[in-house]
N, C-alpha and C positions, 0 to 999 in steps of 0.2 A: 415548438421552433424547427423550420429543415436548416438544410446542411448549407444553403448561402446565408443564411440568418446569423450560424451563429458564428461562420467565418467572420459576417459586418462584427460581431459581439464582442469576439478575440481582437480584433483590427483595436475597435475604437477602445475596450482597456487595454490594452498597450499601450495606443497611444497617448491615452490620461492620466493611468497610474503609474505605467512604466518609461513617459516621456520618448520610446523607440518605435519604430513599427517593428511589425506583425508581420513578415516574410512568406511564410510556411502556408501549411494546408489546418484548417481544427477541421474537423468530422467528425460526424456520432460514431462509435460502434459501440454493437447490441451488444457482444459477445461480451462485455467488459461484466465481470458479473459483482467483483469482491473491493471493487474501486471505483472510486469517484471518476479518475483520467488518468493519462498516463502522456508521458513525451517521452515520444523517438528520438535516440539517440543520435542513430545515419540520416535517417531523413529528416529533421528536426520538427514534424510534422506532431501533430498536437489531439488524441481520441479519448472522448467525453462520452460517459455512457449517461446515454437518455432516458434511463429511469433512474438518474438520479435527477433531472430535470421536473419528468412529466410526476414523481413521487413529491420530492420536495420544493420546485418552483427555480423562479427565475434568480432567489435572491443566493440559493448552494451553485449553482450554475456560475454566476458573478463568483461564488468564493471560491470556488476546482479552478475556473481559467485563469485568474488568480494564481493559484498554487501552480498550474503548470507552468504560466509566464513566467514567474521567478526558474522556474528550472530551463526554460530555453534563455531567455537571457543571460543569465549568466552559465551558461556551456558554450552560448554565441561569445563571447567575452574570454572565453578563459577563465575563469572565476569557479570558487566553491558550490559547487549546481546542488549535490547530495544532500539528502535530508539532516544530516547529522554536522553537514560546514554550517561553521556561524555565519557567512554571508549569507547562505539560505536564509539561515533563521532571521537576522537582521533585516534584509530583503524582505519575506513573506510577513512578518510584522509591520517594515514601515507601508507596504499597499495591503495590508488588512485581508489578506488571506486566508484562507483554514489550513492547520493541520494535519486535520484528518477529515472526511468527509464523515457523513451518518448512513451507518448500515444499513443496507435494504430489509424490509419485511422479507423473511421466508429464508434470507440468505444467514444458510446455515454453515460453517466453516467444519473441515473434518477436522476429528478427533487424531491427532499424531500420533501419540500413543496407541501402540497396537493390546500390548504385553505389557501383564503387570507380573512381580516378583516380590515375594517377602523373607526375611531371611529369621532363620528357625532360630535363631540366638537372641537375639536383639529387636526384633521385633519391627523392624524398617523395612518400607516399600521400598521398592525402586519400580519405574515406569521404563521401558523401551520399546522402541520403535520396532527395533530387527529381537527377534528369538536369540533367547542367551541358551547357551551351552550350561545348562546346571551342573551337568560331575565334572566342568572343567574349572569354570570360572564357579570364585566364593563374595560371600560382603564384603563392598568397599571397606565398611566401617569397623567392624570385630573378625571377619576373614571367616565366617560363622555361613554353614552350607544353606543354599536357597533352591527355593519352592516356587514351583510356577502357579500363581494363580490365576489369574485369565487373559485370553486369548481371545480378542475381536476379527 
């Protein structure tokens, strides 16, 4: 599938399921790694991860397009277009779009926590993104001394 076919597919899905025109651009963006697609608020364009189509097929692509079109139409109408908004969830359910896309094989998410600490008194472990000064900070549960276990 090329850009032209993606544009036509997006316009037809918008017309058939939302009964509204899609007047902006839909395109593939191969730089997307952890997401199936995204709606750009400023330009109102939709970008789709081409690997989702290559690996999971047209059904997954249509589901992702529906999800992004829900963002698009609600944002254009100045309604709740964010994932947590009830209007978004209701419209997504009505059109049958996916809430999440499938994970790509080989896509490994980076572990956010790099440091592990343990309390010497109550043996509770704490994970932190940043290093903690163990001379200055104590356990939040029992105020015991912390020791640094792992730094990745």
